[in-house]
C-alpha positions in Angstrom: 94.6 -162.7 148.7 97.6 -161.7 150.8 100.7 -160.3 149.2 103.8 -162.5 149.2 105.6 -162.3 152.6 102.7 -160.6 154.4 100.7 -162.1 157.2 97.5 -161.5 159.1 97.9 -159.8 162.5 96.8 -161.9 165.5 94.8 -159.5 167.5 94.9 -161.8 170.6 98.7 -161.9 170.5 98.9 -158.1 170.1 96.7 -157.8 173.2 99.0 -160.0 175.2 102.0 -157.9 174.1 100.2 -154.7 175.1 99.2 -156.3 178.4 102.8 -157.2 179.1 103.9 -153.6 178.4 101.3 -152.3 180.9 102.4 -154.9 183.5 106.0 -153.8 183.2 105.0 -150.1 183.5 103.0 -150.9 186.6 105.9 -152.9 188.0 108.1 -149.9 187.7 105.6 -147.7 189.6 105.3 -150.3 192.3 109.0 -150.6 192.7 109.3 -146.8 193.2 106.5 -146.9 195.7 108.1 -149.8 197.5 111.5 -147.9 197.7 109.7 -145.1 199.5 107.6 -147.3 201.8 109.9 -147.7 204.8 111.0 -144.0 205.2 109.2 -142.1 202.5 112.6 -141.4 200.8 114.7 -143.1 198.2 118.3 -143.7 199.4 121.3 -144.2 197.2 121.1 -148.0 197.2 117.4 -148.0 196.3 118.1 -145.4 193.6 120.7 -147.5 192.0 118.4 -150.5 192.0 115.5 -148.4 190.5 117.8 -147.1 187.8 118.9 -150.6 186.9 115.3 -151.9 186.9 114.1 -149.0 184.9 116.9 -149.3 182.3 116.3 -153.0 181.7 112.5 -152.6 181.8 112.7 -149.9 179.2 114.8 -152.1 176.9 112.2 -154.9 177.3 109.3 -152.5 176.6 111.1 -151.2 173.5 111.5 -154.8 172.2 107.9 -155.6 172.9 106.7 -152.5 171.0 108.7 -153.6 168.0 106.4 -156.6 167.8 103.3 -154.5 167.5 
């Protein structure tokens, strides 16, 4: 019998959340790699974009982790 207000964890949903976190982390790595692709350097514009992408992605990952 479950306590009042408690619920059973859905393992499959948890796996999807974990998968999404890994996808976002991979996306961040690929963005950094793409920024270096043309000249093997990250210029100021690319750096600004990467910082924005990283900041927003980190927020998203933080919210996803709250669900686990």
